N, C-alpha and C positions, 0 to 999 in steps of 0.2 A: 810319533806313533801315527800310523796311517789309519784313518777312520774307515770303517767298512762301507762299501758302496751300497746305496739304497736303490733297489730296482723299482722304477716307476711302473705302475700298472698300465697295461695297454689301453689305448684310447678306444672309444666306442667304434670308430671306423676300423681300427686294427682288429678288434674282436670280430666285427662283421666279416672282414676279409678272411679270417681264419675259419669262420663257420662256413662261408661259401666254398672255400677250398676243400674243407673236409667233406662237405656234401657232395662236391663233384667227384670225390674219390669213393665215397660210400655207395652212391647209387649204382655205378657199374660193378663194384666189387661184390655187392650183395646178390647180383644176378647169378653169379657162379656158384653160390652156396647150394649144396644138395640136401643137407640135413635140415630138419625143421622148416621145410620149404613154405608151409602155409603161414607160419609165424613171420618168416622173413618177407613174405609177400605183403603182409599187413604193415610191417615196419617200412618197407620200400615205398608203399603208398603214402605213408606219413612223411617220409623224407622228401618225396616229390611235392607234397603240399607245402612243406616248410620252404623249399626252394622257391616256390611261387610267391609265398608271402614275403620272403626276404627281398625278392626282386621288387615287389611293390613298395616295400619300405624304403629301399635304397633309391627308388625313383622319386620319393617324396622330397620336396625342396628343403625341408628343415628337419629331416628325420634325426640328424646327429645332435640336434639341440634338445630333443625330448628327454625329460628327466627319468622316464620309466625304462628306457632302453638300456642304460648302464647297469640296471639290475637284471633285466630279462635276458640280454645277450650272453653274459658270462654263464648264467645258469644253463642256457641252451647249449653253449659250447661244451660245458662239462658233460651234459647228457650225450651229445654226439660223440665225444671222446669215449664214453662208456660203450656206446653202440659200436664204435670202431673196434674196440677190444673184443667185443662179442663176435663181430664179423670176422676178425682174424682167427679167433678160437674155432669158430664153426668151419672156416676154410682150411684149417690145418688138420690133415688126416691123422696126424700122430697125436692130436689132442683128444683125450677121452674123458670129458667131464661126465658127471652123473646126469642122466637124461632128465630127471625131474628138476634138478637144480638149474640146468640150462633153460628148460621150458619156463621156469619161474623167472629167471633173469630176463629172458626175452619178453615175457608178458609185462614185467615191470618197466622195461625200456619203452615198450609201446605205450604204456600208461603215461610215462613222463613226457613222451613226445606229444601225446594227445593234449595234455594239459598246456604245454607250451604253444602248441598250435592254436588252442582256444584263446590264450592270452594275446598272441600276435594278431590273430584274426580280429579280436575285439578292438585292439589298438588301431588297426587299419580301418575298420568300419566306423570308428568314432569320429574320424575326420580330423583329429587333433594334430596328426603329422603334417597336414597340409597348411596349417596356419601358424603364424608367428605368435599369436596370443596364447597358444597352448604351451609355450615354453615354461611359463611359471604360472602359479595360481594367483593371478592378479584379478581382483574383483571388478566386474563391470561397473562403470559409473553411470550416472543418470544420462549421460550423452551417448552411451554405448548403444549400438544397434541390436535388433532382435537376434541377428545372426551371431553377434559377439556373445550374447547371453546364452544362446543355445549351445554354442561351442564350449563355453565355460562349463555349463552343466554336464555336457557329455564328457568333458575332460575329468570333471570331478568323479563321475561314476566309473570311468575307466580306471582311475586310481583306486577306487574302492574295490574293484574287482581283481586287478592284477598287480597292484602295488604292494610293497611290504608294509610292515606295521606302522612305520613313521609316515609313509605316503597316505595310508588310510586315515591316520589321526589328523594329518593336515587337511586332507580332503573333507573329513567330517567337520572340522572347525570352520572351513570355508563355507560348507553347506549351511551350517547353523548361522553363520554370520550373514549369508545371503538371505535366508528366510527371516532373520531378525530385522533386516533392513526394509523388507517389503513383503508383507504377507501375501500379496497378490501373486508373487512369483511361485507360490506353492503349486498352482495349477500347471505352470510351465515346467517346473521340475518333474511333476508327475507324468507329463506328456513326453518330455525329452530324455529324462533319466531312466535308468533301468532299476526300478524300485525293488525288484527281486534281490539285487546285489545288496541293497541297504538292509532288507529283511534278514539276509544271511548273517549279518553282523550282530543280530540280536541273540547272540550265543553267550550264555553265562560262563561257558567253559573257556572262552577265548579271552583276549586281553580285556580286563575290566574297564579300562579307559575307553577303548574302542566301543565296547558294548554300551557304556553309559552315554557316550556321544551319539551312538546310533539310536538309542531309545529317545533321546532328546530331539534328534532330527525327525524321527517318525512322528513324535507327538506334535511337533511344530507343523509338519506337513498336514496331518489329518485334522488339526484344529483350524486350518486356514482354507481348506479347499474341498469341495464335494468330490471333484475328480480325483484328488489325492486319496480321499477316504475309500473310494471305490477301488482304486488301484492297489492300495495297501491290503485291503480285504481280499481281493482276488488273487494277490500274490501270496496269500497265506499268512498274513502278518498277525492275525488275532491270536493264534496258538502261542507263538514265541512271546508275545506281549503278556499273555496270561502267565507264562512260566517266569517271566521277569517279576511280575507282581508276587508270585509265589515265593521266589528265592532271591530276588535282587536286593540291593541296598535300598534304604528308604527313599533316597532321591530318585533312584531308578523306578521304584514302585510308584511314586507320585506321577512321574512323566508317563509311565506305561498305563497307569489308571486313567489319566487324561486321554491318552490315545484310544483306549478301549471304550471310554465313554463316548468319544466322537465317532468311533466306528459303529457302535451300537445305536447311534441316533437314527440310522436307517433301519426301519422295522424289519426289512427283509433279512437282516443279518442276525436277528435275535436268536434264531435256532442254533447258531454256531457256538454261542456261549455255553449252552448246555452240552452240545456235542463235544466241545473241548474240555469239559469238566470245569468250567469257569465259575460255576455258582459257589462252590465251597471256597474257592480262592478269593472271590469278591466278598463273600460273607466274612471271612477272616480278616480281610483288609478293613472292612467297616468296623470290626470289633477292636482291632489292635493297631491299625495304621495311624500315621500322623493326621493332623486335622485336614491338610490338603488331600492326602490320600483317601481319607474317608469321604470327603466331598465328591471326589471323582468316582470312587468305588460305588457309593450309593447312587450316584448319577447313572452309572452303567446298569445297575440293578433296576433302577426306575425305567430305563429305556427298554429293557428286555422282559420285564415281568408281565407284559401283556401277552406273552407266549405261554401257553398252558404247560408245556414241558418245563419251562423255567419256573413257573409257579409251584409245580409239584416238587421240583428240586429245592426250591427255597423252603418249602415246608419240611421236606425230609432232612435238610441240612441245618435245621434250627435257626433259620435266618429271621423268623418273625420277631422273636424277642430282641434280636440285635437291631432290627429296624425300628422297633418301638423305643428302645433305649436311645438310639441316635436321634429320633424325632423329639425326644424329651430333653436330652442333654447336649446335643451336638451344636455346632455353630449354625448361624442362621440359614446359610445356604444348604448345609447338610440336613437341617431340620425340614426345610421345604421339600427337598428331594425324597427324604425318608417318608414324610407325610404323603407325598404323591404315591409312593410304593404301597403304603398302607391303604390308601383310598382305592387303588387298583385291586388289591387283594380283597378288600371288603366288598367290592362290587362283583367279584368273580364266583360267588356261590356260597351256599350255606357252610360247606366244609371249611373254607377259609375264614368265614365270619366266626365260626365256632372256635377256631384256633386263636384268632385275635382276642375274643372274649375270654378265653382261658388264660391268656397272658396279660389280663387286665388292660386290654387295649382300649376299652371305652373310658375307663378312669384316666388313662394317660392322654387320650384324645381331648377329653374335657379340660384337663389341666393345661394343655397346649393352647386350646381355644381361649382360655381365660388370660393366659400370659403372653401370647404372641401378638406382636403388632404388625407382622408381615402379612399383607393381604393374600399373597399367593399361598403361604403356609396355612392360613386360616381357611382359604378356599378348599384346599385338599382335606383338611381336618373335617370340615363340614360335610364334604362328600362322603368321607368314611363314616361319620356319625349317621348320616342319612341312610347309607347302606346297612349299617348295623341295626337301625331302627326297624328293619324288616322282621327282626326277632321280637316276638310279642313281649317277652319279659324286658328286653332292652327298651322297647317303645314305652312301656309303663314307667320305667325308671326315668327316662328322658322327659316324659310328660309331667312328672312330679317335681322336676328340677326347676325351681323358680329362677336360679341364676342363669340357666341355659335359656329359658323362655325370654328373660329380660335382655340377654345378649342378642338373641335372634331379632328382637324388636329393634335394638340399636343398630344392628347390621342392616336391617331393612330401611332404616331411616338414613344411615350415613355410609353404608358400605358401597363397594363397587357394584356395577350392574350384575356381575356374576355372583357376588356374595349376596346381593338382594334376592336373586333368583333362588339360590339354594336355601337361604334362610326362610323365604316364603313357602317353598315347597315342604321343608321340614316342619314348619309351623302348621301348615295345613294338614299334615299327616298325624300330628300328635293330638292326644286327648287331654287338652289343657283344662285346668279347673277354672271356674268362673272368676275366682279371685285373681288368678294370674291373667285371665283375659282382660279384666278391668285394669290391671296394672300396666298392660302394654297397649291400651287403647290409643295411645299417642302415635302408634305407627300406622293407623288406618289411613291417614291422609297420604302417606307414602305408598301404601298398597294401591290406592286409587290411581295415583300417578303411574305406577308400574303397569296398571291395566292398559295403559295407552301405548306401552312399548312393544314394538313389533319384534324386536330382537332382544335376547335370544329366543329361539322358538320355544313355545311353551310357557313363557313368562306371564303372559296375560292370564292364562288358565290358573297357574299356581297362585298368582296374586289374588285372583277372584276367589279361589277356594279358601285361602288364608283369611281374606276379609269376611267371607260368609261365615267362617268358623267363629270369628270374633263377634259377629253381629248376633250371635245367639244370646248375648247378654243384653238386657234391656237398656242399661246405661250406655252401652256402646252404640246402640241404635240412635239414641238421643244425641250422643256426641257427634256422630258423623253428619247428621242433618244440620247441626249447628255450625258445622264447618262449611262456610259458603263456597270456598274454593273446591272442596270435594264434591259438593252438590252441583256446582257449575260443570265440573269435569264429567260427572256421571250423566248430566243432561246432554252435554255435547256428544258423549259416546252413544247415547240413545237416539240421537238425531238420525233419521233414516237417510238423510243426505250425506252423512259421513260414513265412509267405508274403511276407516283406519282400524276399527276394532269389531270383532264378531259381536253381534247384538246380544247373543245369549249370555255374555259375561255381565254387562251392566244390568240386564234384565234380572239375572240371578241376584245381584246386589239389592236392587229395588225390592224384590220379593222377600229377601232376608230382612231388609229394613222395616217392611210393613208386616212382618210376621206377628207382631204383637198388636197390630191394629191401632197404633198410637195416633190420636188426632193431631198431635203436634207434628209428628213426622209427616203425616198425610198433608197437612197444611203447607209445610215448607216445600215438599216435593211438588205439590200442585202449583205453588207460586213460581217454582222454577221452570215450569212447562213440561214436566215429566209426563203428565197425563196425556197430553196431545201426542207426544212421541209414542207412547205405549199404544194408543188407539191405532195409530198408523202401523205400528209393528204387528199388532194383532191382525189387522187386515192383510198384512204381508205373510201371516202365518209363521212368524218367528217363534221357535220353541220357547215356551215359558211366558211369552208376552201376555197371553190372555189371563193367566193366573196372576201375574203381577198387576195387570190392569184392574182385575176384580178386587184384589187386596187394596189397591190404592183408592179405588172409587167406592169401596164399601159395598160392591154389588152382591157379595155373598149374603149380607144381611137383608138387602132389598129382595133377593130371590126367596129367602126363607119366609119373609113377611108376605110376599105375593102368593107363594104356594099355600101358606096357612089360610089366607083370606078366601082363596078359591075353593079350598076344601070345606 
């Protein structure tokens, strides 16, 4: 039995020869066509462009080795064969097709030619046909030159644009591998690659494997480079990423949420989240997403909630209870980001403060404050509580909370500089009972130290105000003058030769210490040299210095006695 012969497919060179031959026949043949002349003029122009591009390809030294051409050229040959049939039909006077049908066929042929011209033009402009390294997707090594790297990246993006499904998958795998090996390459990819082609692959209706790899590649790009973030945003990447978060698999949601969080780290991009309808999408992700998806989702909300339009959308979409719940029960990083959002909302006006209070926001904030050990989370929680204290009812509740007052004292003594600042500010604003003031007198030494800190701005003032508030209690005034270190620091701050601290702050403290006219307090301050400094500050007309000097020296009593004797 004789086995049937198997016909070998033509080589790439043979296919190109057939295309060139067919083009050489079509170009003159189409000139003689009288019917549908305007459409044939368009087609003839595209045929001429194809001839020029194919000539450029054939002149490239390694064109036959390129792995994309065996896919592109047969498709082009098939299109030209269809154009040849149309050319013969329109040249045959006896052929009478329907006019609308022929118009449609010619328009479709022109569209096919445009697409294939675009692909070939892209291949020519990428430069991959002129280099041997473009034959296969071999990763650049550490010894590769910048030119090799640029060529490799251009080759990848060429395959993403004009390759078939398998080409796209392999190109995406190579891109992910490239970015995994060195995050610094993200900027080079953004500069040399056509990011718009990558964004086009974020299509949930396309091959899910390709879409998932594209989302991963985009997330790696924007998480590694400012230039890549800018490029992806400008190419319209935010909208497709939000659609992936809305409808993609959980893995895709996680990577897309990371990408959105990175894109929104630029405050100028915040408006776009609201414009693309992203607030409800991110809110739902924070409610029902995986742990990782929630972390990135709430991170994106944190980035954009400084925008008023976004804050309005958050309120309208019911995001506030979601954020509060995540702040209480989420993982540590999600808690911190959610607390940041809540702090921003609380500082944005009475409307948002009322919404937070209606959702038991104060109760939840106080719980997190007691339970969290993460300084950044505690900082955001304190900021939110501080903003909510603007409400009179809330301020009264906070003032009566011994647990809060004691914790503020501990943070003043042992917290970071920013925690000390917020705690002192909150302490100064509350109307604390004398019993609670006595209970936290131990933080007065720390407040004196904070009065010397130039940074952050305003710390000296809030530390002074908090200290003056505590000194309204008689026992606290005695305690502070017994603390030799605090007295020494106050004396140093009062020294006219020192300019580290505005003199009005230590002057206010001395005035508060001497409010009761205690002889013991007067004696200790006099011994420390405070009197001499106040005399000099009075001569310099420092605000409050004269009053402090009078209280310290007992001049008020002397003046009263002198006035009575003269009368």
